[in-house]
RODO-2510 file (C-alpha; in nm, 4 decimals, decimal comma):
residues 580
     n   res          X          Y          Z
     1     m     2,7197    -3,4109    -1,7097
     2     t     2,9902    -3,2359    -1,4066
     3     p     3,0260    -3,4959    -1,1094
     4     r     2,8555    -3,3800    -0,7772
     5     p     3,0944    -3,3595    -0,5115
     6     d     3,0037    -3,4564    -0,1707
     7     p     2,9168    -3,3140     0,0992
     8     p     3,2004    -3,2282     0,3952
     9     d     3,2695    -3,5458     0,5682
    10     q     3,1984    -3,3863     0,9007
    11     t     2,8509    -3,2599     0,8232
    12     r     2,5016    -3,4824     0,9832
    13     f     2,1727    -3,4567     0,7606
    14     v     1,8802    -3,4831     0,9650
    15     f     1,5463    -3,4949     0,7629
    16     v     1,2085    -3,4177     0,9458
    17     t     0,8687    -3,5818     0,8138
    18     g     0,5531    -3,5370     0,9006
    19     g     0,2252    -3,7994     0,9083
    20     v    -0,1644    -3,7932     1,0007
    21     v    -0,2301    -3,4945     0,9228
    22     s    -0,0765    -3,1480     0,8022
    23     s    -0,0197    -2,8448     1,0235
    24     l     0,1420    -3,0752     1,2790
    25     g     0,4334    -2,8245     1,3387
    26     k     0,7032    -2,9864     1,1569
    27     g     0,8806    -2,6422     1,0694
    28     i     0,8947    -2,5417     1,4598
    29     a     0,9848    -2,8777     1,5842
    30     a     1,3115    -2,7869     1,3020
    31     a     1,3918    -2,5133     1,4505
    32     s     1,3301    -2,5921     1,8000
    33     i     1,5861    -2,9098     1,7518
    34     g     1,8236    -2,6263     1,5846
    35     r     1,7948    -2,3828     1,8670
    36     l     1,8850    -2,7146     2,1392
    37     l     2,2019    -2,7632     1,8494
    38     v     2,3355    -2,4210     1,8601
    39     a     2,2630    -2,4337     2,2399
    40     r     2,5312    -2,6691     2,2314
    41     g     2,7868    -2,4938     1,9988
    42     l     2,7122    -2,6630     1,6808
    43     r     2,6786    -2,4962     1,3659
    44     v     2,3146    -2,5621     1,1979
    45     q     2,1434    -2,4615     0,8819
    46     l     1,7884    -2,5209     0,7995
    47     q     1,6466    -2,6521     0,5139
    48     k     1,2820    -2,6837     0,3710
    49     f     1,1457    -2,8367     0,0604
    50     d     0,7599    -2,7912    -0,0425
    51     p     0,5912    -2,9819    -0,2764
    52     y     0,3966    -2,7339    -0,4816
    53     i     0,4633    -2,6783    -0,8557
    54     n     0,4820    -2,2896    -0,7922
    55     v     0,8721    -2,1750    -0,8233
    56     d     0,8480    -2,0062    -0,5277
    57     p     0,5906    -1,8496    -0,2767
    58     g     0,6200    -1,5101    -0,3850
    59     t     0,3081    -1,5065    -0,6165
    60     m     0,0909    -1,7143    -0,4334
    61     s    -0,2130    -1,5432    -0,2376
    62     p    -0,1193    -1,4896     0,2135
    63     y    -0,4926    -1,7196     0,2215
    64     q    -0,3194    -1,9973     0,0335
    65     h     0,0029    -2,0346     0,2007
    66     g     0,0732    -1,7087     0,4655
    67     e     0,2920    -1,4545     0,4781
    68     v     0,6103    -1,4904     0,1911
    69     f     0,9603    -1,4693     0,4492
    70     v     1,2449    -1,2517     0,2645
    71     t     1,5930    -1,3733     0,2932
    72     e     1,9120    -1,1837     0,3387
    73     d     2,0074    -1,2737    -0,0532
    74     g     1,6475    -1,1828    -0,1794
    75     a     1,4705    -1,5195    -0,2304
    76     e     1,0684    -1,4943    -0,1470
    77     a     1,0093    -1,8054     0,0845
    78     d     0,8285    -2,0404     0,3351
    79     l     0,7456    -1,8498     0,6088
    80     d     0,9003    -2,1586     0,8151
    81     l     1,2201    -1,9895     0,7118
    82     g     1,1036    -1,7322     1,0194
    83     h     1,1112    -1,9549     1,2683
    84     y     1,4428    -2,0992     1,1566
    85     e     1,6156    -1,7539     1,1344
    86     r     1,4000    -1,7015     1,4600
    87     f     1,5002    -1,9995     1,6655
    88     t     1,8682    -2,0472     1,5755
    89     d     1,9386    -1,6804     1,4870
    90     a     2,1510    -1,7886     1,1725
    91     n     2,0141    -1,6022     0,8219
    92     t     1,8868    -1,8459     0,5627
    93     s     1,9268    -1,8147     0,2130
    94     r     1,7929    -1,8678    -0,1322
    95     a     1,9494    -2,2448    -0,1094
    96     s     1,7099    -2,2751     0,2418
    97     n     1,4187    -2,3211     0,0530
    98     v     1,3391    -2,5748    -0,2064
    99     t     0,9798    -2,6197    -0,4006
   100     a     0,8552    -2,8488    -0,6843
   101     g     0,8592    -2,6530    -0,9169
   102     a     1,1896    -2,4981    -0,8512
   103     v     1,3607    -2,8608    -0,9373
   104     y     1,0878    -2,9324    -1,2397
   105     n     1,2133    -2,5736    -1,3562
   106     t     1,6213    -2,6252    -1,3346
   107     v     1,5386    -3,0424    -1,4888
   108     i     1,3838    -2,9286    -1,7686
   109     r     1,5774    -2,6234    -1,8497
   110     r     1,8905    -2,8961    -1,8410
   111     e     1,7088    -3,0891    -2,1089
   112     r     1,6480    -2,8156    -2,3289
   113     r     2,0365    -2,7263    -2,2811
   114     g     2,1157    -3,0711    -2,3918
   115     d     2,2801    -3,1713    -2,0813
   116     y     2,1376    -3,4998    -2,0249
   117     l     2,2636    -3,5891    -2,3742
   118     g     1,9448    -3,7163    -2,5212
   119     a     1,8508    -3,9623    -2,2573
   120     t     1,5099    -3,9853    -2,1511
   121     v     1,4400    -3,7870    -1,8519
   122     q     1,2768    -3,9100    -1,5447
   123     v     1,1493    -3,8436    -1,2046
   124     v     1,4049    -4,1177    -1,0631
   125     p     1,7073    -4,0425    -1,1401
   126     h     1,6799    -3,6871    -1,2547
   127     v     1,4626    -3,5492    -1,0587
   128     v     1,5522    -3,7155    -0,7500
   129     d     1,9149    -3,6263    -0,8262
   130     e     1,8271    -3,2874    -0,8126
   131     i     1,6833    -3,2865    -0,4794
   132     k     1,9730    -3,4653    -0,3045
   133     q     2,1910    -3,1970    -0,4618
   134     r     2,0023    -2,9555    -0,3121
   135     i     2,1222    -3,1015     0,0173
   136     r     2,4497    -3,0786    -0,0800
   137     l     2,4475    -2,7895    -0,1920
   138     m     2,3264    -2,6799     0,1930
   139     a     2,6468    -2,8202     0,3332
   140     e     2,9315    -2,7500     0,0826
   141     a     2,7967    -2,3817     0,0805
   142     s     2,7646    -2,3097     0,4727
   143     d     3,0402    -2,4969     0,6261
   144     v     2,7880    -2,6106     0,9088
   145     d     2,7912    -2,9272     1,1850
   146     v     2,3913    -3,0023     1,0880
   147     v     2,1811    -2,9477     0,8127
   148     l     1,8178    -2,9938     0,9124
   149     t     1,5628    -3,0638     0,6609
   150     e     1,2004    -3,0375     0,6902
   151     i     1,0275    -3,2166     0,3784
   152     g     0,6573    -3,0074     0,3534
   153     g     0,3164    -3,1946     0,3131
   154     t     0,2590    -3,5281     0,5171
   155     v     0,3804    -3,8698     0,4353
   156     g     0,1398    -4,0334     0,1433
   157     d     0,1138    -3,7534    -0,0450
   158     i     0,1722    -3,7940    -0,3988
   159     e     0,3100    -3,4569    -0,4586
   160     s     0,5962    -3,5406    -0,1660
   161     l     0,6943    -3,8692    -0,2995
   162     p     1,0188    -3,7217    -0,5004
   163     f     1,1129    -3,5528    -0,1814
   164     l     1,0758    -3,8724     0,0036
   165     e     1,2216    -4,1061    -0,2597
   166     a     1,5463    -3,8442    -0,2455
   167     i     1,6095    -3,8368     0,0900
   168     r     1,5468    -4,2649     0,1023
   169     q     1,8657    -4,2220    -0,1265
   170     f     2,0544    -3,9763     0,0717
   171     p     2,2019    -4,2238     0,3360
   172     v     2,3049    -4,4802     0,0539
   173     d     2,5137    -4,1862    -0,0961
   174     v     2,6797    -4,0251     0,2438
   175     g     2,6191    -4,3195     0,5091
   176     r     2,3229    -4,4068     0,7439
   177     r     2,5459    -4,3136     0,9935
   178     r     2,5417    -3,9577     0,9221
   179     c     2,1874    -3,9270     0,8473
   180     m     1,8849    -3,9258     1,0857
   181     f     1,5072    -3,9700     0,9784
   182     i     1,2937    -3,7829     1,2765
   183     h     0,8944    -3,8089     1,1910
   184     l     0,6582    -3,5659     1,3484
   185     t     0,2914    -3,7629     1,3980
   186     l    -0,0451    -3,6614     1,5688
   187     v    -0,1816    -3,9130     1,8924
   188     p    -0,5732    -3,7772     1,9078
   189     y    -0,7639    -3,7514     2,1922
   190     v    -1,0806    -3,8942     2,1247
   191     g    -1,2890    -3,7521     2,4016
   192     h    -1,5946    -4,0061     2,4117
   193     a    -1,3589    -4,2576     2,4716
   194     g    -1,1258    -4,1082     2,7023
   195     e    -0,8061    -4,2244     2,6099
   196     l    -0,5426    -4,1365     2,3224
   197     k    -0,5273    -4,3062     2,0318
   198     t    -0,1844    -4,4382     1,8717
   199     k    -0,3579    -4,5962     1,5861
   200     p    -0,2855    -4,2968     1,3391
   201     t     0,0816    -4,2701     1,4503
   202     q     0,1387    -4,6763     1,3567
   203     h     0,0254    -4,6017     1,0508
   204     s     0,2170    -4,3645     0,9354
   205     v     0,5324    -4,5127     1,0599
   206     n     0,4203    -4,8194     0,8422
   207     e     0,3256    -4,5930     0,5189
   208     l     0,7031    -4,4246     0,5580
   209     r     0,8356    -4,7416     0,6334
   210     r     0,6647    -4,8537     0,3143
   211     i     0,8740    -4,6063     0,0729
   212     g     1,1771    -4,7385     0,2775
   213     i     1,2567    -4,4988     0,5565
   214     a     1,2704    -4,6352     0,9132
   215     p     1,2660    -4,3367     1,1475
   216     d     1,4656    -4,3153     1,3666
   217     m     1,2919    -4,0954     1,6488
   218     v     0,9633    -4,0461     1,6497
   219     m     0,7445    -3,7250     1,7751
   220     c     0,3999    -3,7467     1,9133
   221     r     0,1939    -3,4508     1,8884
   222     s    -0,0776    -3,4454     2,1657
   223     e    -0,3065    -3,2477     2,3872
   224     g    -0,1088    -3,3425     2,7123
   225     a     0,1867    -3,5554     2,7645
   226     l     0,2503    -3,8783     2,6696
   227     s     0,2135    -4,1858     2,9217
   228     q     0,4970    -4,3934     2,9333
   229     e     0,2632    -4,6902     2,8334
   230     i     0,1574    -4,4967     2,5529
   231     r     0,5664    -4,4386     2,4329
   232     s     0,6293    -4,8363     2,4933
   233     k     0,3200    -4,9458     2,2747
   234     i     0,4359    -4,6778     1,9614
   235     a     0,8183    -4,7791     2,0159
   236     l     0,6832    -5,1417     2,0040
   237     f     0,5118    -5,1192     1,6505
   238     a     0,7742    -4,8362     1,5282
   239     s     1,0552    -5,0998     1,5944
   240     l     1,2464    -4,7710     1,8481
   241     p     1,3273    -4,7777     2,1582
   242     t     1,1363    -4,5965     2,4262
   243     e     1,3176    -4,2882     2,4621
   244     a     1,3168    -4,2276     2,0586
   245     v     0,9313    -4,1549     2,0967
   246     v     0,9256    -3,8270     2,2193
   247     s     0,6026    -3,6334     2,3478
   248     a     0,5501    -3,3459     2,1845
   249     r     0,2384    -3,1444     2,3853
   250     d     0,0837    -2,8609     2,3471
   251     v     0,2500    -2,5691     2,4834
   252     s     0,0804    -2,2051     2,5087
   253     n     0,4308    -2,0390     2,3436
   254     i     0,5945    -2,1825     2,0822
   255     y     0,9417    -2,0673     2,2268
   256     e     0,8816    -2,3090     2,5091
   257     v     0,9203    -2,5977     2,2718
   258     p     1,3096    -2,6411     2,2713
   259     l     1,2866    -2,6729     2,6315
   260     v     1,0105    -2,9419     2,6302
   261     f     1,2359    -3,1254     2,3508
   262     r     1,5276    -3,0726     2,5781
   263     e     1,3195    -3,2197     2,9026
   264     e     1,2239    -3,4869     2,6587
   265     g     1,6472    -3,5628     2,5451
   266     v     1,5794    -3,5043     2,1955
   267     d     1,9160    -3,3172     2,1780
   268     h     2,1024    -3,5987     2,3265
   269     f     1,9780    -3,8753     2,1506
   270     l     2,0523    -3,7221     1,8462
   271     l     2,4320    -3,6377     1,9203
   272     e     2,4445    -4,0050     2,0347
   273     h     2,3107    -4,1391     1,6836
   274     f     2,5819    -3,9116     1,5277
   275     g     2,8325    -3,9712     1,7847
   276     i     2,8840    -3,6249     1,8263
   277     e     3,0376    -3,4694     2,1930
   278     a     2,9241    -3,1400     2,2510
   279     p     2,8946    -2,9189     2,5822
   280     a     2,5921    -2,8969     2,7765
   281     p     2,3696    -2,6784     2,6241
   282     d     2,3387    -2,2966     2,7364
   283     l     1,9647    -2,1862     2,7376
   284     d     1,9378    -1,9273     3,0137
   285     g     1,8735    -1,6632     2,8212
   286     w     1,6192    -1,8506     2,6357
   287     k     1,4669    -1,9637     2,9757
   288     e     1,4376    -1,6225     3,0739
   289     h     1,2433    -1,4696     2,7534
   290     v     1,0209    -1,7758     2,7927
   291     r     0,9793    -1,6678     3,1322
   292     r     0,8984    -1,2851     3,0590
   293     a     0,6514    -1,4306     2,9027
   294     r     0,4892    -1,6198     3,1073
   295     d     0,4436    -1,3238     3,3406
   296     a     0,3908    -1,0932     3,1609
   297     v     0,0638    -0,9376     3,3166
   298     q    -0,0204    -0,5849     3,1224
   299     v    -0,1879    -0,5844     2,8382
   300     v    -0,0735    -0,3688     2,5181
   301     r    -0,3198    -0,3605     2,2171
   302     i    -0,2255    -0,3331     1,8846
   303     a    -0,4682    -0,2641     1,6478
   304     l    -0,3163    -0,4281     1,3066
   305     v    -0,4681    -0,2955     0,9751
   306     g    -0,4884    -0,5015     0,6829
   307     k    -0,6567    -0,7173     0,4352
   308     y    -0,5564    -1,0734     0,5043
   309     v    -0,6566    -1,0410     0,8662
   310     r    -0,9138    -1,3436     0,8513
   311     l    -0,5338    -1,5881     0,8173
   312     e    -0,2974    -1,4784     1,1299
   313     d    -0,0412    -1,6354     0,9081
   314     a    -0,0457    -1,3920     0,6623
   315     y     0,1640    -1,1136     0,9336
   316     l     0,3702    -1,3712     1,0698
   317     s     0,6771    -1,2324     1,1351
   318     v     0,5415    -0,8536     1,2384
   319     i     0,2971    -1,0981     1,5069
   320     e     0,6200    -1,2452     1,6230
   321     a     0,8159    -0,9275     1,5957
   322     l     0,5557    -0,7447     1,8693
   323     r     0,6203    -1,0548     2,1124
   324     h     0,9435    -1,0325     2,0785
   325     s     0,9223    -0,6853     2,2034
   326     g     0,6468    -0,7584     2,4613
   327     f     0,8838    -0,9903     2,5912
   328     l     1,1538    -0,7229     2,6361
   329     h     0,9470    -0,4698     2,7682
   330     g     0,7310    -0,7514     3,0130
   331     c     0,3796    -0,6890     2,8847
   332     r     0,1504    -0,8675     2,7034
   333     i     0,0745    -0,7945     2,3174
   334     e    -0,3099    -0,8294     2,2441
   335     i    -0,3746    -0,7723     1,8426
   336     d    -0,6993    -0,6175     1,7506
   337     w    -0,7483    -0,7115     1,3731
   338     v    -0,9045    -0,4421     1,1819
   339     d    -1,0316    -0,5725     0,8588
   340     s    -0,9210    -0,2278     0,6031
   341     e    -1,2050    -0,2989     0,3292
   342     k    -1,4398    -0,2249     0,6136
   343     l    -1,2866     0,0721     0,8078
   344     d    -1,5304     0,3699     0,7046
   345     t    -1,4172     0,7163     0,8507
   346     g    -1,6691     0,7417     1,1220
   347     e    -1,5851     0,3736     1,2375
   348     a    -1,1538     0,3787     1,2232
   349     r    -1,1666     0,6347     1,5160
   350     v    -1,3961     0,4988     1,7338
   351     v    -1,1845     0,1106     1,6677
   352     l    -0,8439     0,2514     1,6990
   353     e    -0,8949     0,5455     1,9809
   354     r    -0,9257     0,1826     2,2026
   355     a    -0,5737     0,0631     2,0684
   356     d    -0,2371     0,1968     2,2306
   357     g    -0,0757     0,1276     1,9371
   358     v    -0,1750     0,1257     1,5442
   359     l     0,0308    -0,0941     1,3026
   360     i     0,0181    -0,1294     0,9348
   361     p     0,1823    -0,4064     0,7700
   362     g     0,2908    -0,4606     0,3961
   363     g     0,1171    -0,5452     0,1150
   364     f     0,0061    -0,5119    -0,2665
   365     g    -0,2791    -0,4060    -0,4238
   366     g    -0,5421    -0,1767    -0,3957
   367     r    -0,8191    -0,3612    -0,1759
   368     g    -0,8855    -0,1840     0,1527
   369     i    -0,6375     0,1242     0,1068
   370     e    -0,8786     0,4091     0,1731
   371     g    -0,9719     0,2024     0,5086
   372     k    -0,5873     0,2485     0,5783
   373     i    -0,5090     0,5708     0,4917
   374     e    -0,8093     0,6918     0,7588
   375     a    -0,6238     0,4396     0,9924
   376     a    -0,3230     0,6272     0,9822
   377     r    -0,4951     1,0012     1,0088
   378     v    -0,6254     0,8739     1,3166
   379     a    -0,3253     0,7450     1,4677
   380     r    -0,1299     1,0803     1,3684
   381     e    -0,4227     1,3020     1,4692
   382     e    -0,5176     1,1463     1,7845
   383     g    -0,1330     1,1003     1,8937
   384     i    -0,1838     0,7128     1,8893
   385     p     0,1625     0,5603     1,8437
   386     y     0,2140     0,4302     1,4775
   387     l     0,4042     0,1963     1,3100
   388     g     0,3743     0,1659     0,9367
   389     i     0,5972    -0,1291     0,6787
   390     c     0,6389    -0,1765     0,3478
   391     l     0,3072    -0,0334     0,2591
   392     g     0,2201     0,0903     0,5969
   393     m     0,4965     0,3761     0,4518
   394     q     0,3672     0,4737     0,1357
   395     i     0,0129     0,4829     0,3648
   396     a     0,1242     0,7443     0,5758
   397     v     0,3216     0,9341     0,2993
   398     a    -0,0175     0,9605     0,1051
   399     e    -0,2340     1,0181     0,3768
   400     f     0,0237     1,3275     0,5228
   401     a     0,0369     1,4929     0,1421
   402     r    -0,3854     1,4538     0,1345
   403     h    -0,4202     1,6121     0,5296
   404     v    -0,1387     1,8275     0,5766
   405     a     0,0282     1,9177     0,2781
   406     g    -0,2929     2,0149     0,1022
   407     m    -0,1907     1,7862    -0,1915
   408     e    -0,5418     1,6874    -0,2543
   409     g    -0,6436     1,3232    -0,4037
   410     a    -0,2141     1,1900    -0,3213
   411     n    -0,2171     0,8689    -0,3940
   412     s     0,0142     0,5718    -0,5352
   413     t     0,0215     0,4857    -0,9088
   414     e    -0,0084     0,1686    -0,8084
   415     f    -0,3854     0,2186    -0,6618
   416     d    -0,4519     0,5418    -0,8642
   417     p    -0,2708     0,5940    -1,1666
   418     e    -0,4506     0,8780    -1,2729
   419     t    -0,3968     1,0411    -0,9097
   420     p    -0,3050     1,4064    -0,9267
   421     y    -0,0443     1,4008    -0,6735
   422     p     0,1254     1,0847    -0,7693
   423     v     0,3557     1,0970    -0,4160
   424     i     0,4302     0,7045    -0,4577
   425     d     0,5325     0,6156    -0,8534
   426     l     0,7880     0,3588    -0,9413
   427     l     1,1158     0,4834    -1,0899
   428     p     1,1807     0,5969    -1,4017
   429     e     1,3812     0,3585    -1,5565
   430     q     1,1241     0,0839    -1,3518
   431     k     0,8281     0,1837    -1,6102
   432     e     0,9521     0,0365    -1,8966
   433     v     1,0278    -0,3059    -1,7384
   434     a     0,7315    -0,5133    -1,8793
   435     d     0,7944    -0,8404    -1,6019
   436     l     0,7062    -0,7828    -1,2822
   437     g     0,9742    -0,9392    -1,1183
   438     g     1,2064    -0,7151    -1,2643
   439     t     1,0672    -0,4037    -1,0855
   440     m     1,0497    -0,5750    -0,7696
   441     r     1,3688    -0,4737    -0,4982
   442     l     1,3826    -0,7744    -0,2886
   443     g     1,6799    -0,8587    -0,0269
   444     v     1,9075    -0,6660     0,1895
   445     d     2,0226    -0,3260     0,1294
   446     p     2,1925    -0,0115     0,3241
   447     i     1,9933     0,2685     0,4809
   448     k     2,1528     0,5600     0,5622
   449     l     1,9901     0,6886     0,9376
   450     h     2,0263     1,1181     0,9563
   451     q     2,1709     1,2648     1,2618
   452     g     1,8972     1,4078     1,5092
   453     t     1,6122     1,1752     1,3967
   454     m     1,4253     0,9362     1,6345
   455     v     1,5579     0,6610     1,3990
   456     r     1,8872     0,7158     1,4166
   457     e     1,8740     0,7219     1,8137
   458     t     1,6694     0,4013     1,8219
   459     y     1,9025     0,2345     1,5795
   460     g     2,2760     0,3691     1,7567
   461     e     2,4257     0,3326     1,4399
   462     t     2,4685     0,5807     1,1078
   463     v     2,3959     0,2768     0,8510
   464     v     2,1937    -0,0219     0,9139
   465     f     2,1078    -0,3231     0,6831
   466     e     1,7427    -0,4135     0,6294
   467     r     1,5742    -0,6228     0,3772
   468     h     1,2888    -0,5195     0,1259
   469     r     0,9907    -0,6604    -0,0506
   470     h     0,8477    -0,3749    -0,3087
   471     r     0,7984    -0,1950    -0,6179
   472     y     0,7047     0,1674    -0,5544
   473     e     0,9270     0,4500    -0,4302
   474     v     0,8109     0,7788    -0,2190
   475     n     0,8050     1,0358    -0,5711
   476     n     1,1789     1,2390    -0,5291
   477     m     0,9885     1,5410    -0,7389
   478     l     0,7086     1,6249    -0,4088
   479     r     0,9678     1,4738    -0,1800
   480     k     1,0800     1,8869    -0,0760
   481     r     0,6876     2,0128    -0,0512
   482     l     0,6269     1,7094     0,1783
   483     e     0,9599     1,8027     0,3737
   484     a     0,8492     2,1780     0,3998
   485     a     0,4756     2,0640     0,5272
   486     g     0,6847     1,8898     0,8342
   487     l     0,7450     1,4905     0,6894
   488     c     1,0851     1,4079     0,8047
   489     f     1,2622     1,1582     0,5881
   490     s     1,4918     1,0252     0,8704
   491     g     1,6445     0,7742     0,6737
   492     t     1,7483     0,6833     0,2664
   493     s     1,9116     0,4921     0,0257
   494     s     2,2839     0,5269     0,0666
   495     d     2,3130     0,7666    -0,2236
   496     d     1,9541     0,9554    -0,0631
   497     r     1,7525     0,8553    -0,3876
   498     l     1,5143     0,6427    -0,2263
   499     v     1,3545     0,7105     0,0897
   500     e     1,3699     0,4480     0,3130
   501     v     1,2192     0,5962     0,6955
   502     i     0,9934     0,8626     0,7960
   503     e     0,9192     1,0244     1,1078
   504     l     0,7158     1,2766     1,2500
   505     a     0,8542     1,5284     1,5282
   506     e     0,5647     1,6378     1,6929
   507     h     0,4030     1,3070     1,7821
   508     p     0,4557     1,0372     2,0358
   509     f     0,5704     0,7487     1,8183
   510     f     0,5201     0,8386     1,4560
   511     v     0,7428     0,5983     1,2008
   512     a     0,7296     0,4066     0,9123
   513     s     0,9894     0,1893     0,7047
   514     q     1,0007     0,1061     0,3485
   515     y     1,2022    -0,1856     0,4598
   516     h     1,0878    -0,4853     0,6735
   517     p     1,2072    -0,4422     0,9972
   518     e     0,9966    -0,7714     1,1396
   519     f     1,2382    -1,0515     0,9325
   520     k     1,5471    -0,9655     1,1803
   521     s     1,3693    -0,9785     1,4510
   522     r     1,4609    -1,2103     1,7565
   523     p     1,3200    -1,3271     2,0588
   524     e     1,6353    -1,2627     2,2463
   525     r     1,6864    -0,9229     2,0299
   526     p     1,3468    -0,7451     1,9279
   527     a     1,3788    -0,5776     1,6212
   528     p     1,4189    -0,1855     1,7197
   529     l     1,1974    -0,0086     1,5369
   530     f     0,9128    -0,2715     1,7054
   531     r     1,0945    -0,2652     2,0553
   532     e     1,0752     0,1350     2,0543
   533     f     0,6942     0,1079     1,9038
   534     v     0,5837    -0,0893     2,1858
   535     r     0,7464     0,0998     2,4624
   536     a     0,5627     0,4105     2,3298
   537     a     0,2486     0,1936     2,3353
   538     q     0,2965     0,0725     2,6678
   539     a     0,3624     0,3823     2,7954
   540     r     0,0053     0,5001     2,6285
   541     a    -0,1321     0,1790     2,8316
   542     e     0,0271     0,3081     3,1206
   543     e    -0,1421     0,6483     3,0837
   544     r    -0,4846     0,5228     3,0271
   545     s    -0,4903     0,2489     3,2749
   546     p    -0,2460     0,3042     3,5679
   547     e    -0,3759     0,0690     3,7574
   548     a    -0,3152    -0,1845     3,5139
   549     s     0,0397    -0,1358     3,3711
   550     g     0,2117    -0,3459     3,6646
   551     s     0,4100    -0,1046     3,7569
   552     d     0,7881    -0,1120     3,7900
   553     a     0,7922    -0,0434     4,1552
   554     g     0,7733    -0,3641     4,2578
   555     e     1,0126    -0,5481     3,9563
   556     p     1,2924    -0,7438     4,0598
   557     e     1,6435    -0,5762     4,0190
   558     a     1,7703    -0,7886     3,7078
   559     e     1,4564    -0,7238     3,5196
   560     s     1,4533    -0,3632     3,6115
   561     a     1,8241    -0,3687     3,4645
   562     a     1,7469    -0,5455     3,1535
   563     r     1,4540    -0,2548     3,0698
   564     l     1,6920     0,0246     3,1395
   565     q     1,9469    -0,1495     2,9549
   566     a     1,6986    -0,2247     2,6268
   567     r     1,6332     0,1217     2,6358
   568     a     2,0238     0,2504     2,5244
   569     p     2,0767     0,2833     2,1339
   570     e     2,1846    -0,0727     1,9948
   571     g     2,3679    -0,1928     1,6900
   572     e     2,1462    -0,3668     1,3744
   573     l     2,4100    -0,5378     1,2324
   574     a     2,4845    -0,8100     1,3890
   575     a     0,0027    -1,9112     1,6266
   576     q     0,0444    -2,0147     1,7429
   577     r    -0,0088    -2,0806     1,3771
   578     r    -0,0456    -2,3539     1,1233
   579     d     0,2541    -2,5226     1,2796
   580     r     0,1542    -2,5372     1,5575
***
């Protein structure tokens, strides 16, 4: 086999593991550490190892795994990558999410090619070496100061053992001082005893040490702050200094976590461990967004119409993009979860008229489609701000075709192959491809925004780059008829062949995109379509309840300036959920 080069000498490696129970928030913890390091001027990349056998989460049910996050280079990835990007403002890539299935697939293909020269292929060394190589690749490809790697699952699980063995060996390869192990555990509060219990954390640390990994820092999730006595007790059993035991207390807003970690001295301890000197962190902008979220009074209600509404994680990036826009506009977003499968014609109008905005996110499959079409109709006819994403755009096109353009029974061939008006269809060349993966459009593509449209004004750019995850497109054979009826195709692919954005001129805000703007939204830079959608919804809320608008009359001058600046077009180039 080809010798594998060592990662750059200056790169350090932080490994985040979890114990006691799952869903403690390793992703938020890793992302928050990344935010602190970025704020101190370091270049950081984050990586997630998932122990399941699926090659990627692209075919998994949202109820199993939450949303599928899409990277710039078209990888279908774990939703934690969304947290990494939102917290560090650095794009992830295909190398940022590694599953056990992908590792085994690579090893087996190598064995079939004869790369192992007839050797017996085993978990150690072959599978473990492939995992270590994935860590090296992050350092080599990204040219960063720190690589943060989160190990999915819980210490003690059979599935994660190869990954834990790989990170146990890694310091032997690159040097112990270039590696740091952070273990996230739970310190539960037992109500009838009236105290926090440290025993689960002690057992979890012991299990990690049994595997051969001695943590350098223990982060303890708890409802409230840990007392010094409890910290000292955990430190004693973990053989750590007291300052290495971090109180990761519950917060009301996940974006407060970096600030809590800063108070706990996490960044200082980490830099001291690696012997790195860096300037004090610049967190002023981050603190301002947290403050605005905390101080927001006005409520803006968004009806999110989907079929996976029993699990908020299925639409995590959409929720966060709405919250980012709420931070900017000084309002609190409240989401009404509307199950499209249970939404009949009469109920839709009653349910949706209470909302300040209607949002239909992406999705696949025919369940709940008629409910979504009815929701889009109500939003269009009643002048309720509407934002459609991916499937939400296709729904808006079908609804418009049926009820405005006179195409009775118009639909997507994905849901009705016999529809008389296939306004949404596969491209001709896609119909010859048998493998579903071969017809999927994934990753970033350029989008041409047309002069004189609301979307062009919103972005302030002629060409923008956004991420896609879909298979079906607007049918070009019916485009002219839809345009003649009043539907504006305000954004297309660079060759004008694919419809990317639609809008309606005679409406407060009716915009839908084939791409997924939520994946590029950031707390300090909300996605433009979400930003303007929430602004329109906020205006509707103020019209309906002026007394609850939290009027701007008494707004501090700095906040007024921030909101006015946000109204200017800007370029686009540049829960608590399972993890909390």
